[in-house]
N, C-alpha and C positions, 0 to 999 in steps of 0.2 A: 200063563201069567206067573205061575210059581217058578218056572224056568228062568224067566226074565229077572225076577227078584233075586234068585240064587246067583245068577251070573253077575248082577250088580253088586251084591254083597261081596262076592269073591274079588271083583276088580277093586272095590274100595279097600279091602284088606291088603291087596298087593300095593296099592298106592300109599297107604298108611305105613306099611313096613318099609317101603323105599324112603319115605320121608324120615322115619326114625333112624334108619341106617345112615342117611346123609347127615343128619344132625349130630349123630354120634361121632362121625369122622371129623366134622368141622370143629366140634368141641374138643376132641382129642388133639387136633392140630393146633388149636389155640393154646391148649394147656402145654403142649410140647414146645411151642414157640416161646411161651412165657417162661418155661423152665430154662430154655436155651438162653433167653435174654438175661435171666438172673445169673446164669453161669458165666456168660461172657462179660458182664458188667458187675464186678464185685463192688461192695459198698465202699464209700469214701473212707470210712473209719479204718479199713484194712490197708490203706496205702503205706508204702515204705517211706519213712521220713528221710532216709539217706538219699533216695531217689529224688524227692522234692528239693532237697538242699542242692544236689548237683545240678538239677534243672535251673534253679534260681541263680546259681553261680554262673552257669553258661549264659543265661539271659543277661546278667550284669556285664559279662565280658563283651557281649554284642553291642551294648549301648555305647554311644560316642563319648569319649573322654571330655570332661568339662575343662576348658582352658582356664588357667590361673593368670596367664601373662598375655599381654598384647604386644606383638612385635611389629617393628617398623624399620625396614621392609618385612613383609609377613613370611616370605619363604625363600629369600635370596640374599646373598651377600655380594655387593658390587665392589670390584677392585679396579683401579686404573691399570691398564696393561703396560707395564714397563719391565721388559725382560732383563734379568740380571740384577734387579733391585728388590728391596723390601718395600712393599706397598701396604697401605692401610685401607680398611673398610670400617663401617660403623653401623650399629643397629640400636634402635631405641627399644627399651624393655620397660613395660609398665605393669605393675601389680593391679589387676582388676578385681581381685577377690576381696573378701572382708577379713582376711586373716594375714598374718605374716607369711611370706613365701620366700624360700631359698631357691636360687637358680644356679645352674652349673653348665659350663660349656664342655663339649667333647668334639674332637676332630679325628678324621681318618688320616691326617698327616701331621702328627705332633712334632716331627723334626723340623718342618718348614713353616709351621703356623703356631701362633700363641695368641691368647686373648687377655685383655686388660679391662676390667678385672676378670679372672677366670670363673668367678662365682661371687655371689653376694646374697644378702637378705634384704628384702624390700618390705616396707610397711604397707598397709592397705592404701592404695592410691599413689604410692611413691613410684617414681620413674628414674631411669638412668640410661645414659648412652654408653654402650660398651664399644671398645675399639678392638678390631681384629687385625693382626699383623700376618702377612704372608710373603714368602720369598717367591718371586716369579722366575721360573727356570727359563733359560734361553732355549728357544725351540730348535729342533733339528732342521736341516736344510730342506727336507721334503714336507715340513709342516707349515700350515698357514700361520700368520702372525697371531691371530686371535681365533683359536679353534675351541669352540664351546663343547664339542662332543668328546674330545679327548681329555677333558678336565674331569677327573673323578674325585676330586677333593670335596668332602662334605662336612658340615658342622651340625651338631645336635645340641639342642637346648632342652634341659630337663628341669623340672620344678618339684618342689617338696614343701608341703604345708608344715610350718613349725609353730610352736606354742606361743612364742613372743619374741621380743627383741633380744638378740644374742649375737655373739661373735660367730662369723662364718668360718666353718672348717669343712673341707671336702668329705671328711669321714661321716658327716650327717647322711649322705646319700648311701653309704655302705651299711650303716646301721639300720636304715629303714627302707630297704629295697622294695618291699611290697607296697609302699606308699608313694613311690616315685612315679611321676608322669612324664612322658615325652611330649614336650610342647610342640616342637617342630624340627624337621630336618631341612637344613638350609643348604642350597647348592650355590656354588661359586659362579659368578657371571663377570666376565672382564669387559671393561669399557675402554674405548679408545680415547686417551686424554687429549688428542688433537682435534677431536670432534665434539664440541660441547653439546650436551643434551640434558634433559630434565633430571635423569637419574644421577648424572655426574655432578650437577649443581647441588642437588639435595645431599649427596655424599659430602661435598665440601662444607656445607652448612653444619651437618651433623659432626664432622670432625672438628670444626672450629668450636662448636659448643662443648664437645668432649674435652678439648684442650683447655678451655676456659674453666670448666668444672674441676679439672685436675690441678690447675694453678691455684684455684680458690681453696682447695683442700690442703695445699702445701703451706699456705699462710698461717702463722700462729693465730690462735683465737684472740680477739680483742678483750682487754681487761675490763670487766664490768664493775669491779669494786672501787673503793676510794683510791685516789691517786696518792702516790708516795712522794713526799717532798724530797727534792734533790739532796744528795749527801752534803754538798757545800752549804746549803741553806741551813741544814740541821746543825752543822758544826759552828757556823757563825752565830746562830741563836744561842747555842750552849755557851760559847765564849762570852757573849754579852751578859747572859744571866750570871755567870761566875764572876765577872768583873764587878757587877752591881753588888753581889753578895760580899765580895772581899772589901769593897769600899764601905759597905755598911758595917762590917766587922771592925774596920779601922776606926770609924767614927765612934762606935760604941766603946772601943778600947780607950780612946782619948777621953771621952766623957767620964769613964770610971776612974781614970787617973786623976 
């Protein structure tokens, strides 16, 4: 009986020692892992402000640019295909923002293309139809009459937010380069003038509207003040008053005599 009890107590001691050793290793592993986690994840207070600023600037650059202008057509310039002639295109530009916006044209072919106007300042909600002139070169013998793939001429419209109504000068875009936004890159599309289509009819309407607006700007402003009497009427009235005055003087002179 005593041998059995000694054997039991000995086995219990071994089991208890094994449990203690297992618990110690598990506790030590947890402590080590917690220390490792503290080392790999530093506190937020120790972050580098320069790193945060650079990350935020990169995030802003990835965001899409907010458009200030609405273009019609949105990404193309349609020209009638007439080789050897100067042809015209038109594009509607509307300021959809709540501030004054300046816009500016640029082209990859400044020698054969020009814009009217090349730039302007639009009030909130104001719109304008700009006219684009282009000289169409005569194609070589092995080229197709209307080859869209070989046409590499492109136009760029840029915008800039300004403080208020002012005179437009191109130097505005040079002075505030970091505030300039590229609204759209426009590619040239030629239309066959002998084949009427919706794009060609719309182009004709826009050109007619642009011409009418240009003629309206050329007219002198109407006078809103009081009308000036004609020079002849003023002189006649002055003569009549003088004659009455002289006649009155003669009557008074006779009476005094």
